[in-house]
C-alpha positions as CSV (number, residue, x, y, z in Angstrom):
1,M,0.0,0.0,0.0
2,I,1.2,3.5,-0.8
3,A,0.6,6.7,1.1
4,I,1.2,10.1,-0.4
5,R,2.0,12.7,2.2
6,D,3.9,15.9,3.0
7,E,7.6,15.5,3.1
8,T,9.1,15.9,6.6
9,I,12.6,16.8,7.7
10,F,13.1,13.1,8.6
11,D,12.6,12.2,4.9
12,V,15.5,14.3,3.6
13,P,18.3,11.7,3.8
14,A,16.1,9.1,2.1
15,R,15.0,11.7,-0.5
16,E,18.6,12.7,-1.3
17,A,19.6,9.0,-1.6
18,L,16.6,8.4,-4.0
19,L,17.6,11.5,-6.1
20,D,21.2,10.2,-6.3
21,A,20.0,6.8,-7.4
22,C,17.8,8.3,-10.1
23,F,19.9,11.1,-11.4
24,G,23.4,10.8,-9.9
25,E,25.8,13.7,-9.4
26,S,24.8,15.3,-12.7
27,R,21.6,16.6,-11.0
28,F,23.6,19.3,-9.4
29,A,24.7,20.7,-12.7
30,K,21.3,21.2,-14.2
31,T,20.0,24.7,-15.0
32,C,16.8,24.1,-12.9
33,E,19.0,23.4,-9.9
34,R,20.3,27.0,-10.1
35,L,16.7,28.1,-9.5
36,R,16.4,25.9,-6.5
37,E,19.8,26.4,-4.9
38,G,19.8,27.7,-1.4
39,R,16.0,28.0,-1.3
40,L,13.1,26.2,0.3
41,P,10.4,24.6,-1.8
42,A,6.9,26.2,-1.9
43,Q,5.0,25.8,1.4
44,G,3.1,22.6,1.4
45,L,4.3,21.4,-2.0
46,S,7.0,18.9,-1.0
47,R,5.3,15.5,-1.3
48,V,6.5,11.9,-0.9
49,V,5.2,8.5,-1.5
50,E,5.7,6.1,1.4
51,M,5.5,2.4,0.6
52,D,5.9,-0.3,3.2
53,G,7.6,2.2,5.6
54,R,10.1,3.5,3.1
55,L,10.3,6.5,0.8
56,A,9.4,5.3,-2.7
57,A,9.0,8.6,-4.6
58,T,9.4,12.4,-4.1
59,V,8.5,15.7,-5.8
60,R,8.9,19.3,-4.9
61,L,7.6,22.5,-6.4
62,W,9.3,25.9,-6.1
63,H,8.2,29.5,-6.5
64,V,9.5,31.2,-9.6
65,A,8.6,34.1,-11.8
66,A,7.7,33.0,-15.4
67,G,8.8,36.4,-16.8
68,P,8.3,39.7,-15.0
69,G,5.4,39.9,-12.6
70,R,4.1,36.4,-13.4
71,P,4.2,34.0,-10.5
72,A,4.4,30.3,-11.2
73,L,5.8,27.1,-9.7
74,M,8.7,25.0,-11.1
75,L,8.2,21.3,-10.6
76,G,11.2,19.1,-9.9
77,P,12.7,17.0,-9.4
78,I,10.3,14.1,-9.4
79,A,11.8,10.7,-8.7
80,V,10.6,7.2,-8.2
81,D,12.6,4.3,-6.8
82,P,14.1,2.6,-9.9
83,A,12.8,-0.8,-8.7
84,L,9.2,0.7,-8.7
85,Q,9.3,2.6,-12.0
86,G,6.5,1.7,-14.3
87,A,4.0,0.9,-11.5
88,G,2.1,4.2,-11.8
89,I,3.5,5.7,-8.6
90,G,5.0,8.7,-10.3
91,G,1.7,9.5,-12.1
92,K,-0.2,9.3,-8.8
93,L,2.3,11.6,-7.1
94,M,2.2,14.0,-10.1
95,R,-1.6,14.3,-10.1
96,D,-1.5,14.7,-6.3
97,A,1.1,17.6,-6.5
98,L,-0.7,19.4,-9.3
99,A,-4.1,19.1,-7.6
100,L,-2.7,20.4,-4.3
101,A,-1.0,23.3,-6.1
102,A,-4.3,24.2,-7.7
103,D,-6.1,23.9,-4.4
104,L,-3.5,26.3,-2.8
105,G,-4.3,28.9,-5.5
106,H,-1.3,28.6,-7.7
107,R,-1.9,29.5,-11.4
108,A,0.8,27.7,-13.5
109,V,3.6,25.1,-13.3
110,I,6.7,24.9,-15.5
111,L,9.3,22.2,-15.7
112,V,12.1,20.7,-17.8
113,G,11.4,17.1,-18.6
114,D,10.4,14.4,-21.0
115,A,7.6,15.9,-23.1
116,P,5.8,12.6,-24.0
117,Y,5.7,11.7,-20.3
118,Y,4.4,15.1,-19.0
119,A,2.0,15.6,-21.9
120,R,-0.5,13.2,-20.2
121,F,-0.7,15.7,-17.3
122,G,-1.4,18.6,-19.7
123,F,2.1,20.0,-20.0
124,D,3.1,21.6,-23.3
125,A,6.1,23.3,-24.8
126,G,3.9,26.0,-26.4
127,A,3.1,27.4,-22.9
128,T,6.8,28.3,-22.4
129,A,7.6,29.4,-25.9
130,G,8.2,33.0,-24.8
131,L,10.3,32.1,-21.7
132,W,13.9,31.1,-21.2
133,L,16.0,29.7,-18.4
134,P,19.2,31.1,-16.9
135,G,21.4,28.5,-18.4
136,P,21.4,25.8,-21.0
137,F,18.3,23.8,-21.6
138,E,16.6,21.9,-24.4
139,R,13.7,23.9,-25.7
140,E,11.5,20.9,-26.5
141,R,11.8,19.8,-22.8
142,F,10.8,23.1,-21.3
143,L,7.1,22.7,-20.6
144,G,4.3,24.5,-19.0
145,L,0.8,23.8,-17.6
146,D,-1.9,26.3,-16.8
147,L,-3.7,25.4,-13.5
148,V,-5.9,28.4,-14.2
149,P,-6.8,28.8,-17.9
150,G,-4.6,31.3,-19.7
151,A,-2.2,31.7,-16.8
152,L,0.9,31.4,-19.0
153,D,-0.7,33.2,-22.1
154,G,1.8,35.8,-23.3
155,A,4.4,34.9,-20.7
156,R,7.7,36.3,-21.9
157,G,11.1,36.7,-20.3
158,L,13.6,35.0,-18.0
159,V,12.4,32.5,-15.5
160,S,13.8,33.6,-12.1
161,A,13.7,32.5,-8.5
162,T,11.3,34.5,-6.3
């Protein structure tokens, strides 16, 4: 049985080990990491999946500006224990995090990730066409999702930490 819940301080060592297992040391070199560095995730938007008493998956969302004066969240990283990938745990966690973000009044979410995977949740590269990140990124992997219809319409400029 799985339980999706808020991350606690006690989850951090297991979360870091899971991220290392999924992404290795290269995760620290990614452009999105520059936007997360030295900051706390958005209040109430660090979620984990616990399965049989251990951490099986994790996701965090972070406050950013999607261009000047346009608040948004950046999702990432999301990770699922490699032994459990393909079992639908990541999808459940993703839907939970997005629903919670919407319930908390957030308007849009952006991320850098696999477009075919994230398309099933409504993410689209067109939503971020006028935005850029403060470092190298693959344009086709830079995706956005409106939690409120039209939230990213006309968004232009540099994504920055807020």
